[in-house]
Structures are given as structure tokens and as C-alpha cells.
N, CA, C and O atoms as a GROMACS GRO file, in nm:
protein
  508
    1MET      N    1   0.906   0.005  -1.132
    1MET     CA    2   1.036  -0.059  -1.144
    1MET      C    3   1.016  -0.207  -1.110
    1MET      O    4   0.957  -0.240  -1.007
    2ALA      N    5   1.064  -0.291  -1.194
    2ALA     CA    6   1.052  -0.436  -1.170
    2ALA      C    7   1.142  -0.475  -1.054
    2ALA      O    8   1.240  -0.408  -1.021
    3ALA      N    9   1.105  -0.586  -0.992
    3ALA     CA   10   1.185  -0.637  -0.881
    3ALA      C   11   1.322  -0.677  -0.932
    3ALA      O   12   1.333  -0.738  -1.039
    4LYS      N   13   1.425  -0.644  -0.857
    4LYS     CA   14   1.562  -0.683  -0.892
    4LYS      C   15   1.600  -0.802  -0.807
    4LYS      O   16   1.567  -0.808  -0.688
    5LYS      N   17   1.671  -0.898  -0.866
    5LYS     CA   18   1.717  -1.014  -0.791
    5LYS      C   19   1.848  -0.981  -0.721
    5LYS      O   20   1.936  -0.917  -0.778
    6ARG      N   21   1.860  -1.025  -0.599
    6ARG     CA   22   1.985  -1.012  -0.524
    6ARG      C   23   1.994  -1.139  -0.441
    6ARG      O   24   1.931  -1.151  -0.336
    7GLY      N   25   2.074  -1.233  -0.489
    7GLY     CA   26   2.076  -1.364  -0.425
    7GLY      C   27   1.941  -1.427  -0.449
    7GLY      O   28   1.895  -1.433  -0.563
    8SER      N   29   1.877  -1.474  -0.345
    8SER     CA   30   1.745  -1.533  -0.361
    8SER      C   31   1.634  -1.436  -0.323
    8SER      O   32   1.516  -1.472  -0.327
    9THR      N   33   1.670  -1.313  -0.285
    9THR     CA   34   1.571  -1.215  -0.246
    9THR      C   35   1.558  -1.109  -0.355
    9THR      O   36   1.658  -1.053  -0.399
   10GLN      N   37   1.435  -1.083  -0.398
   10GLN     CA   38   1.410  -0.979  -0.496
   10GLN      C   39   1.400  -0.844  -0.424
   10GLN      O   40   1.356  -0.838  -0.309
   11GLN      N   41   1.442  -0.737  -0.493
   11GLN     CA   42   1.441  -0.602  -0.436
   11GLN      C   43   1.337  -0.519  -0.509
   11GLN      O   44   1.332  -0.519  -0.633
   12GLU      N   45   1.253  -0.447  -0.435
   12GLU     CA   46   1.157  -0.354  -0.493
   12GLU      C   47   1.168  -0.220  -0.422
   12GLU      O   48   1.196  -0.213  -0.302
   13ARG      N   49   1.144  -0.111  -0.499
   13ARG     CA   50   1.142   0.024  -0.442
   13ARG      C   51   1.012   0.092  -0.479
   13ARG      O   52   0.967   0.085  -0.593
   14SER      N   53   0.951   0.156  -0.380
   14SER     CA   54   0.828   0.230  -0.401
   14SER      C   55   0.840   0.366  -0.333
   14SER      O   56   0.930   0.390  -0.253
   15ALA      N   57   0.746   0.453  -0.366
   15ALA     CA   58   0.740   0.584  -0.303
   15ALA      C   59   0.593   0.619  -0.280
   15ALA      O   60   0.505   0.577  -0.355
   16GLY      N   61   0.568   0.695  -0.175
   16GLY     CA   62   0.431   0.732  -0.143
   16GLY      C   63   0.424   0.858  -0.061
   16GLY      O   64   0.525   0.920  -0.026
   17VAL      N   65   0.300   0.896  -0.031
   17VAL     CA   66   0.275   1.019   0.044
   17VAL      C   67   0.183   0.989   0.162
   17VAL      O   68   0.078   0.927   0.145
   18ILE      N   69   0.224   1.032   0.279
   18ILE     CA   70   0.137   1.032   0.396
   18ILE      C   71   0.060   1.164   0.387
   18ILE      O   72   0.116   1.271   0.409
   19VAL      N   73  -0.068   1.154   0.354
   19VAL     CA   74  -0.150   1.272   0.327
   19VAL      C   75  -0.230   1.308   0.452
   19VAL      O   76  -0.290   1.222   0.516
   20PHE      N   77  -0.230   1.437   0.485
   20PHE     CA   78  -0.316   1.484   0.593
   20PHE      C   79  -0.390   1.608   0.549
   20PHE      O   80  -0.352   1.676   0.453
   21ARG      N   81  -0.497   1.637   0.621
   21ARG     CA   82  -0.571   1.761   0.602
   21ARG      C   83  -0.620   1.805   0.739
   21ARG      O   84  -0.619   1.727   0.834
   22LYS      N   85  -0.661   1.929   0.748
   22LYS     CA   86  -0.712   1.982   0.874
   22LYS      C   87  -0.862   1.952   0.882
   22LYS      O   88  -0.938   1.981   0.789
   23GLY      N   89  -0.904   1.895   0.995
   23GLY     CA   90  -1.045   1.869   1.020
   23GLY      C   91  -1.116   1.996   1.065
   23GLY      O   92  -1.054   2.101   1.078
   24GLU      N   93  -1.246   1.985   1.089
   24GLU     CA   94  -1.326   2.100   1.128
   24GLU      C   95  -1.277   2.163   1.258
   24GLU      O   96  -1.284   2.285   1.275
   25GLY      N   97  -1.228   2.080   1.350
   25GLY     CA   98  -1.178   2.131   1.477
   25GLY      C   99  -1.030   2.165   1.474
   25GLY      O  100  -0.971   2.195   1.578
   26GLY      N  101  -0.968   2.160   1.356
   26GLY     CA  102  -0.827   2.191   1.343
   26GLY      C  103  -0.736   2.072   1.359
   26GLY      O  104  -0.615   2.083   1.340
   27GLU      N  105  -0.794   1.954   1.395
   27GLU     CA  106  -0.711   1.834   1.412
   27GLU      C  107  -0.664   1.782   1.275
   27GLU      O  108  -0.727   1.806   1.173
   28LYS      N  109  -0.553   1.712   1.277
   28LYS     CA  110  -0.501   1.652   1.154
   28LYS      C  111  -0.571   1.519   1.128
   28LYS      O  112  -0.582   1.435   1.218
   29LEU      N  113  -0.620   1.501   1.006
   29LEU     CA  114  -0.682   1.377   0.962
   29LEU      C  115  -0.592   1.317   0.855
   29LEU      O  116  -0.553   1.385   0.760
   30TYR      N  117  -0.559   1.189   0.870
   30TYR     CA  118  -0.467   1.122   0.778
   30TYR      C  119  -0.543   1.028   0.686
   30TYR      O  120  -0.634   0.957   0.730
   31LEU      N  121  -0.507   1.028   0.557
   31LEU     CA  122  -0.574   0.946   0.457
   31LEU      C  123  -0.513   0.807   0.450
   31LEU      O  124  -0.392   0.792   0.434
   32LEU      N  125  -0.598   0.706   0.463
   32LEU     CA  126  -0.557   0.568   0.442
   32LEU      C  127  -0.647   0.506   0.337
   32LEU      O  128  -0.766   0.538   0.329
   33LEU      N  129  -0.590   0.417   0.256
   33LEU     CA  130  -0.664   0.348   0.151
   33LEU      C  131  -0.690   0.205   0.192
   33LEU      O  132  -0.604   0.139   0.250
   34ASP      N  133  -0.810   0.156   0.162
   34ASP     CA  134  -0.852   0.020   0.195
   34ASP      C  135  -0.828  -0.069   0.073
   34ASP      O  136  -0.893  -0.052  -0.030
   35TYR      N  137  -0.734  -0.162   0.086
   35TYR     CA  138  -0.701  -0.255  -0.022
   35TYR      C  139  -0.785  -0.382  -0.015
   35TYR      O  140  -0.764  -0.474  -0.095
   36GLY      N  141  -0.879  -0.389   0.079
   36GLY     CA  142  -0.962  -0.507   0.094
   36GLY      C  143  -0.910  -0.602   0.200
   36GLY      O  144  -0.989  -0.659   0.276
   37LYS      N  145  -0.779  -0.621   0.207
   37LYS     CA  146  -0.718  -0.709   0.307
   37LYS      C  147  -0.638  -0.629   0.410
   37LYS      O  148  -0.609  -0.679   0.519
   38TYR      N  149  -0.603  -0.507   0.375
   38TYR     CA  150  -0.525  -0.422   0.466
   38TYR      C  151  -0.543  -0.276   0.425
   38TYR      O  152  -0.590  -0.246   0.315
   39TRP      N  153  -0.507  -0.187   0.515
   39TRP     CA  154  -0.511  -0.042   0.491
   39TRP      C  155  -0.368   0.008   0.478
   39TRP      O  156  -0.278  -0.044   0.545
   40ASP      N  157  -0.346   0.107   0.393
   40ASP     CA  158  -0.211   0.160   0.374
   40ASP      C  159  -0.219   0.302   0.319
   40ASP      O  160  -0.324   0.348   0.275
   41PHE      N  161  -0.105   0.369   0.323
   41PHE     CA  162  -0.094   0.501   0.262
   41PHE      C  163  -0.081   0.486   0.111
   41PHE      O  164  -0.039   0.380   0.063
   42PRO      N  165  -0.116   0.589   0.034
   42PRO     CA  166  -0.097   0.584  -0.111
   42PRO      C  167   0.051   0.567  -0.145
   42PRO      O  168   0.135   0.645  -0.100
   43LYS      N  169   0.082   0.465  -0.225
   43LYS     CA  170   0.221   0.440  -0.264
   43LYS      C  171   0.223   0.347  -0.383
   43LYS      O  172   0.123   0.283  -0.415
   44GLY      N  173   0.338   0.341  -0.449
   44GLY     CA  174   0.352   0.250  -0.562
   44GLY      C  175   0.495   0.247  -0.612
   44GLY      O  176   0.581   0.322  -0.565
   45HIS      N  177   0.518   0.159  -0.708
   45HIS     CA  178   0.653   0.138  -0.761
   45HIS      C  179   0.709   0.262  -0.831
   45HIS      O  180   0.637   0.337  -0.897
   46ILE      N  181   0.838   0.281  -0.813
   46ILE     CA  182   0.910   0.387  -0.883
   46ILE      C  183   0.941   0.334  -1.023
   46ILE      O  184   1.003   0.228  -1.037
   47GLU      N  185   0.899   0.406  -1.125
   47GLU     CA  186   0.920   0.363  -1.263
   47GLU      C  187   1.056   0.411  -1.313
   47GLU      O  188   1.115   0.504  -1.259
   48ALA      N  189   1.104   0.346  -1.418
   48ALA     CA  190   1.233   0.381  -1.478
   48ALA      C  191   1.233   0.529  -1.516
   48ALA      O  192   1.139   0.579  -1.576
   49GLY      N  193   1.341   0.598  -1.479
   49GLY     CA  194   1.356   0.740  -1.510
   49GLY      C  195   1.289   0.834  -1.412
   49GLY      O  196   1.302   0.956  -1.425
   50GLU      N  197   1.217   0.781  -1.313
   50GLU     CA  198   1.149   0.864  -1.213
   50GLU      C  199   1.236   0.878  -1.089
   50GLU      O  200   1.307   0.786  -1.051
   51ASP      N  201   1.228   0.995  -1.026
   51ASP     CA  202   1.288   1.005  -0.893
   51ASP      C  203   1.179   0.976  -0.790
   51ASP      O  204   1.062   0.959  -0.826
   52GLU      N  205   1.217   0.970  -0.664
   52GLU     CA  206   1.123   0.931  -0.558
   52GLU      C  207   1.004   1.027  -0.548
   52GLU      O  208   0.890   0.983  -0.537
   53ARG      N  209   1.031   1.157  -0.552
   53ARG     CA  210   0.923   1.255  -0.538
   53ARG      C  211   0.826   1.247  -0.655
   53ARG      O  212   0.704   1.253  -0.636
   54ALA      N  213   0.878   1.234  -0.776
   54ALA     CA  214   0.792   1.223  -0.894
   54ALA      C  215   0.704   1.099  -0.885
   54ALA      O  216   0.585   1.105  -0.916
   55ALA      N  217   0.761   0.988  -0.842
   55ALA     CA  218   0.684   0.864  -0.828
   55ALA      C  219   0.577   0.880  -0.721
   55ALA      O  220   0.464   0.835  -0.739
   56ALA      N  221   0.611   0.944  -0.610
   56ALA     CA  222   0.514   0.964  -0.502
   56ALA      C  223   0.397   1.051  -0.550
   56ALA      O  224   0.282   1.019  -0.523
   57PHE      N  225   0.426   1.161  -0.622
   57PHE     CA  226   0.320   1.246  -0.676
   57PHE      C  227   0.233   1.170  -0.776
   57PHE      O  228   0.110   1.179  -0.771
   58ARG      N  229   0.296   1.095  -0.866
   58ARG     CA  230   0.221   1.019  -0.966
   58ARG      C  231   0.129   0.917  -0.902
   58ARG      O  232   0.011   0.908  -0.935
   59GLU      N  233   0.184   0.840  -0.809
   59GLU     CA  234   0.105   0.736  -0.742
   59GLU      C  235  -0.011   0.799  -0.663
   59GLU      O  236  -0.122   0.746  -0.664
   60LEU      N  237   0.014   0.910  -0.596
   60LEU     CA  238  -0.091   0.978  -0.522
   60LEU      C  239  -0.205   1.018  -0.615
   60LEU      O  240  -0.322   0.995  -0.584
   61ALA      N  241  -0.172   1.077  -0.728
   61ALA     CA  242  -0.275   1.119  -0.824
   61ALA      C  243  -0.349   0.999  -0.880
   61ALA      O  244  -0.472   1.002  -0.892
   62GLU      N  245  -0.277   0.892  -0.916
   62GLU     CA  246  -0.341   0.773  -0.972
   62GLU      C  247  -0.433   0.704  -0.872
   62GLU      O  248  -0.542   0.660  -0.909
   63GLU      N  249  -0.391   0.695  -0.748
   63GLU     CA  250  -0.466   0.617  -0.648
   63GLU      C  251  -0.576   0.696  -0.578
   63GLU      O  252  -0.672   0.637  -0.527
   64THR      N  253  -0.564   0.829  -0.575
   64THR     CA  254  -0.660   0.910  -0.497
   64THR      C  255  -0.724   1.024  -0.575
   64THR      O  256  -0.823   1.081  -0.530
   65GLY      N  257  -0.668   1.058  -0.690
   65GLY     CA  258  -0.716   1.175  -0.763
   65GLY      C  259  -0.664   1.306  -0.705
   65GLY      O  260  -0.698   1.413  -0.756
   66ILE      N  261  -0.582   1.299  -0.601
   66ILE     CA  262  -0.530   1.420  -0.537
   66ILE      C  263  -0.404   1.466  -0.611
   66ILE      O  264  -0.307   1.392  -0.624
   67SER      N  265  -0.408   1.591  -0.659
   67SER     CA  266  -0.289   1.646  -0.724
   67SER      C  267  -0.249   1.780  -0.662
   67SER      O  268  -0.138   1.827  -0.684
   68ASP      N  269  -0.339   1.840  -0.586
   68ASP     CA  270  -0.310   1.968  -0.521
   68ASP      C  271  -0.268   1.940  -0.377
   68ASP      O  272  -0.351   1.932  -0.287
   69ILE      N  273  -0.138   1.925  -0.358
   69ILE     CA  274  -0.084   1.890  -0.226
   69ILE      C  275   0.046   1.965  -0.204
   69ILE      O  276   0.123   1.987  -0.298
   70GLU      N  277   0.070   2.003  -0.081
   70GLU     CA  278   0.194   2.071  -0.046
   70GLU      C  279   0.279   1.976   0.038
   70GLU      O  280   0.244   1.943   0.152
   71LEU      N  281   0.392   1.932  -0.020
   71LEU     CA  282   0.482   1.842   0.053
   71LEU      C  283   0.563   1.920   0.155
   71LEU      O  284   0.604   2.033   0.130
   72MET      N  285   0.587   1.858   0.269
   72MET     CA  286   0.673   1.914   0.372
   72MET      C  287   0.818   1.886   0.329
   72MET      O  288   0.857   1.770   0.316
   73ASP      N  289   0.896   1.990   0.308
   73ASP     CA  290   1.032   1.974   0.257
   73ASP      C  291   1.125   1.900   0.352
   73ASP      O  292   1.223   1.841   0.308
   74ASP      N  293   1.096   1.903   0.481
   74ASP     CA  294   1.189   1.846   0.579
   74ASP      C  295   1.156   1.702   0.617
   74ASP      O  296   1.211   1.651   0.715
   75PHE      N  297   1.067   1.636   0.543
   75PHE     CA  298   1.031   1.498   0.578
   75PHE      C  299   1.054   1.404   0.462
   75PHE      O  300   1.000   1.423   0.353
   76ARG      N  301   1.134   1.302   0.487
   76ARG     CA  302   1.156   1.190   0.396
   76ARG      C  303   1.190   1.072   0.485
   76ARG      O  304   1.290   1.074   0.556
   77HIS      N  305   1.107   0.968   0.482
   77HIS     CA  306   1.130   0.854   0.569
   77HIS      C  307   1.125   0.726   0.487
   77HIS      O  308   1.035   0.706   0.405
   78GLU      N  309   1.222   0.639   0.511
   78GLU     CA  310   1.233   0.513   0.439
   78GLU      C  311   1.201   0.397   0.533
   78GLU      O  312   1.251   0.391   0.645
   79ILE      N  313   1.117   0.305   0.485
   79ILE     CA  314   1.091   0.182   0.561
   79ILE      C  315   1.130   0.063   0.474
   79ILE      O  316   1.129   0.071   0.351
   80VAL      N  317   1.164  -0.047   0.539
   80VAL     CA  318   1.199  -0.170   0.469
   80VAL      C  319   1.122  -0.284   0.534
   80VAL      O  320   1.117  -0.296   0.656
   81TYR      N  321   1.062  -0.368   0.450
   81TYR     CA  322   0.995  -0.486   0.501
   81TYR      C  323   1.008  -0.599   0.399
   81TYR      O  324   1.043  -0.576   0.284
   82PHE      N  325   0.980  -0.719   0.444
   82PHE     CA  326   0.988  -0.838   0.359
   82PHE      C  327   0.851  -0.900   0.346
   82PHE      O  328   0.772  -0.898   0.441
   83PHE      N  329   0.822  -0.956   0.228
   83PHE     CA  330   0.698  -1.029   0.210
   83PHE      C  331   0.721  -1.136   0.103
   83PHE      O  332   0.818  -1.131   0.028
   84ARG      N  333   0.631  -1.232   0.098
   84ARG     CA  334   0.642  -1.342   0.002
   84ARG      C  335   0.509  -1.353  -0.073
   84ARG      O  336   0.416  -1.418  -0.026
   85PRO      N  337   0.501  -1.289  -0.192
   85PRO     CA  338   0.377  -1.297  -0.268
   85PRO      C  339   0.356  -1.438  -0.326
   85PRO      O  340   0.453  -1.510  -0.347
   86PRO      N  341   0.232  -1.477  -0.351
   86PRO     CA  342   0.206  -1.610  -0.407
   86PRO      C  343   0.281  -1.632  -0.538
   86PRO      O  344   0.279  -1.548  -0.628
   87GLY      N  345   0.348  -1.746  -0.547
   87GLY     CA  346   0.418  -1.782  -0.669
   87GLY      C  347   0.553  -1.716  -0.689
   87GLY      O  348   0.617  -1.736  -0.792
   88ARG      N  349   0.597  -1.638  -0.592
   88ARG     CA  350   0.727  -1.570  -0.602
   88ARG      C  351   0.808  -1.599  -0.477
   88ARG      O  352   0.757  -1.650  -0.378
   89GLY      N  353   0.935  -1.566  -0.484
   89GLY     CA  354   1.022  -1.582  -0.368
   89GLY      C  355   1.010  -1.462  -0.276
   89GLY      O  356   0.920  -1.379  -0.289
   90LEU      N  357   1.102  -1.455  -0.184
   90LEU     CA  358   1.106  -1.348  -0.085
   90LEU      C  359   1.136  -1.214  -0.154
   90LEU      O  360   1.223  -1.206  -0.240
   91VAL      N  361   1.062  -1.109  -0.114
   91VAL     CA  362   1.081  -0.975  -0.169
   91VAL      C  363   1.118  -0.881  -0.055
   91VAL      O  364   1.051  -0.877   0.049
   92ARG      N  365   1.225  -0.806  -0.075
   92ARG     CA  366   1.265  -0.700   0.018
   92ARG      C  367   1.217  -0.569  -0.041
   92ARG      O  368   1.265  -0.526  -0.146
   93LYS      N  369   1.122  -0.506   0.026
   93LYS     CA  370   1.060  -0.385  -0.026
   93LYS      C  371   1.108  -0.263   0.053
   93LYS      O  372   1.100  -0.261   0.176
   94THR      N  373   1.156  -0.163  -0.019
   94THR     CA  374   1.193  -0.035   0.040
   94THR      C  375   1.091   0.068  -0.008
   94THR      O  376   1.068   0.081  -0.128
   95VAL      N  377   1.031   0.139   0.086
   95VAL     CA  378   0.933   0.242   0.052
   95VAL      C  379   0.979   0.374   0.112
   95VAL      O  380   1.011   0.383   0.231
   96VAL      N  381   0.983   0.477   0.028
   96VAL     CA  382   1.016   0.612   0.071
   96VAL      C  383   0.885   0.689   0.083
   96VAL      O  384   0.807   0.697  -0.012
   97PHE      N  385   0.862   0.746   0.201
   97PHE     CA  386   0.741   0.824   0.224
   97PHE      C  387   0.775   0.972   0.240
   97PHE      O  388   0.875   1.009   0.302
   98PHE      N  389   0.689   1.055   0.184
   98PHE     CA  390   0.690   1.199   0.204
   98PHE      C  391   0.560   1.233   0.278
   98PHE      O  392   0.468   1.151   0.282
   99VAL      N  393   0.552   1.352   0.335
   99VAL     CA  394   0.430   1.397   0.403
   99VAL      C  395   0.381   1.520   0.331
   99VAL      O  396   0.458   1.610   0.297
  100GLY      N  397   0.249   1.524   0.308
  100GLY     CA  398   0.193   1.639   0.240
  100GLY      C  399   0.054   1.673   0.289
  100GLY      O  400  -0.023   1.586   0.330
  101GLN      N  401   0.022   1.803   0.285
  101GLN     CA  402  -0.110   1.850   0.325
  101GLN      C  403  -0.197   1.868   0.202
  101GLN      O  404  -0.162   1.940   0.108
  102ALA      N  405  -0.313   1.800   0.203
  102ALA     CA  406  -0.410   1.812   0.095
  102ALA      C  407  -0.493   1.937   0.116
  102ALA      O  408  -0.525   1.973   0.229
  103LYS      N  409  -0.528   2.002   0.008
  103LYS     CA  410  -0.611   2.122   0.015
  103LYS      C  411  -0.759   2.087   0.027
  103LYS      O  412  -0.839   2.169   0.071
  104SER      N  413  -0.795   1.963  -0.013
  104SER     CA  414  -0.935   1.922  -0.017
  104SER      C  415  -0.950   1.782   0.042
  104SER      O  416  -0.854   1.705   0.048
  105ALA      N  417  -1.071   1.750   0.085
  105ALA     CA  418  -1.100   1.616   0.136
  105ALA      C  419  -1.149   1.523   0.025
  105ALA      O  420  -1.174   1.405   0.050
  106ASP      N  421  -1.162   1.575  -0.097
  106ASP     CA  422  -1.213   1.495  -0.209
  106ASP      C  423  -1.113   1.388  -0.250
  106ASP      O  424  -0.996   1.417  -0.276
  107VAL      N  425  -1.160   1.264  -0.254
  107VAL     CA  426  -1.077   1.150  -0.292
  107VAL      C  427  -1.152   1.069  -0.396
  107VAL      O  428  -1.271   1.040  -0.379
  108LYS      N  429  -1.083   1.032  -0.503
  108LYS     CA  430  -1.140   0.945  -0.606
  108LYS      C  431  -1.047   0.824  -0.617
  108LYS      O  432  -0.947   0.827  -0.688
  109ILE      N  433  -1.083   0.717  -0.544
  109ILE     CA  434  -0.994   0.602  -0.537
  109ILE      C  435  -0.990   0.526  -0.669
  109ILE      O  436  -1.084   0.527  -0.748
  110SER      N  437  -0.877   0.459  -0.691
  110SER     CA  438  -0.858   0.378  -0.810
  110SER      C  439  -0.923   0.241  -0.792
  110SER      O  440  -0.976   0.211  -0.686
  111GLN      N  441  -0.917   0.159  -0.896
  111GLN     CA  442  -0.974   0.024  -0.890
  111GLN      C  443  -0.896  -0.068  -0.797
  111GLN      O  444  -0.944  -0.175  -0.762
  112GLU      N  445  -0.776  -0.027  -0.757
  112GLU     CA  446  -0.695  -0.107  -0.664
  112GLU      C  447  -0.755  -0.112  -0.523
  112GLU      O  448  -0.722  -0.199  -0.444
  113HIS      N  449  -0.844  -0.018  -0.493
  113HIS     CA  450  -0.892   0.000  -0.356
  113HIS      C  451  -1.042  -0.020  -0.347
  113HIS      O  452  -1.115  -0.003  -0.444
  114VAL      N  453  -1.088  -0.055  -0.225
  114VAL     CA  454  -1.231  -0.073  -0.203
  114VAL      C  455  -1.288   0.041  -0.118
  114VAL      O  456  -1.410   0.049  -0.101
  115GLY      N  457  -1.203   0.127  -0.067
  115GLY     CA  458  -1.250   0.240   0.013
  115GLY      C  459  -1.133   0.322   0.062
  115GLY      O  460  -1.017   0.295   0.033
  116HIS      N  461  -1.168   0.423   0.139
  116HIS     CA  462  -1.066   0.508   0.201
  116HIS      C  463  -1.123   0.568   0.328
  116HIS      O  464  -1.244   0.563   0.350
  117GLY      N  465  -1.036   0.623   0.410
  117GLY     CA  466  -1.080   0.688   0.532
  117GLY      C  467  -0.984   0.797   0.573
  117GLY      O  468  -0.864   0.790   0.548
  118TRP      N  469  -1.039   0.899   0.638
  118TRP     CA  470  -0.959   1.004   0.700
  118TRP      C  471  -0.959   0.974   0.849
  118TRP      O  472  -1.065   0.975   0.912
  119LEU      N  473  -0.843   0.947   0.908
  119LEU     CA  474  -0.834   0.901   1.046
  119LEU      C  475  -0.763   1.001   1.136
  119LEU      O  476  -0.670   1.070   1.094
  120SER      N  477  -0.809   1.006   1.262
  120SER     CA  478  -0.746   1.092   1.360
  120SER      C  479  -0.777   1.040   1.500
  120SER      O  480  -0.892   1.012   1.532
  121GLY      N  481  -0.676   1.028   1.582
  121GLY     CA  482  -0.692   0.999   1.724
  121GLY      C  483  -0.789   0.887   1.758
  121GLY      O  484  -0.865   0.898   1.854
  122GLY      N  485  -0.787   0.779   1.682
  122GLY     CA  486  -0.873   0.668   1.712
  122GLY      C  487  -1.010   0.675   1.648
  122GLY      O  488  -1.084   0.576   1.649
  123LYS      N  489  -1.046   0.790   1.592
  123LYS     CA  490  -1.174   0.802   1.523
  123LYS      C  491  -1.151   0.777   1.374
  123LYS      O  492  -1.044   0.806   1.320
  124ARG      N  493  -1.252   0.722   1.310
  124ARG     CA  494  -1.236   0.695   1.167
  124ARG      C  495  -1.358   0.743   1.091
  124ARG      O  496  -1.472   0.721   1.132
  125TRP      N  497  -1.333   0.810   0.981
  125TRP     CA  498  -1.438   0.850   0.889
  125TRP      C  499  -1.415   0.772   0.762
  125TRP      O  500  -1.312   0.788   0.697
  126ARG      N  501  -1.510   0.689   0.725
  126ARG     CA  502  -1.495   0.607   0.605
  126ARG      C  503  -1.594   0.655   0.501
  126ARG      O  504  -1.712   0.677   0.529
  127GLU      N  505  -1.544   0.670   0.380
  127GLU     CA  506  -1.629   0.716   0.270
  127GLU      C  507  -1.629   0.613   0.160
  127GLU      O  508  -1.694   0.632   0.057
   0.00000   0.00000   0.00000
């Protein structure tokens, strides 16, 4: 979805998934993607005609290759932040996150990312 103008601030909406899996000791490991300058959960813009869940599933598959995931029905969390990309004005970004358990640790990152990691309790596994 393209940014919408509202006054001098553009509006953007994205959706993503906070992905976890069970480690060997039963601990939860969370997937983060390395964008080169920062780490983040898999997420992306909601396209025209998509609902939040569909966009989150699509972005997850595009960015990680993960399509076999079980979303937790009772979790939906929205965050809002502002940023100013080069050559553009202020952008107000709303991101809706869902939580899902991956069946596998296999990740095939997209060209948008330089790496990924499964993180838990201060420990990091980078692949």
C-alpha cells in the first residue's frame, strides 16, 4: 500500500509475524532478520485488497521462505512509529504484528536481508 498523505505526514501500514520455534532445550527462539543497518521481525506493506493476516503471511513467505506456521489466534499487536526516509517527508508507520510458531528452523532470506538469527534469552544464533 502506498503511503497516504495526511497533512504533511505520510501514513503507511504494514503487517508482520513474530516467529518463534522451540529450541533443543524447549526454550523459545525468536526469528529476527538482519537488514544490514538494523534487525527486525519479518514485515511489509499491506497491498490493496489484502487484509492484515494475508499481508503478514505473504511477507513472511517472501522474506523468509516460511509458509508452514501456526498463528496464535489471541495475539494481534499494533505499533506506531515515525521516521523520515531520505528525500521524503515525515512518515507515520503503523505495523500490525501476529505471533506464530514455525514448524522448522529452515529460513531462506530474501535479497532485502543480509542474514537472520534465532534469538533467546540473550544468546544469538546467526546463520
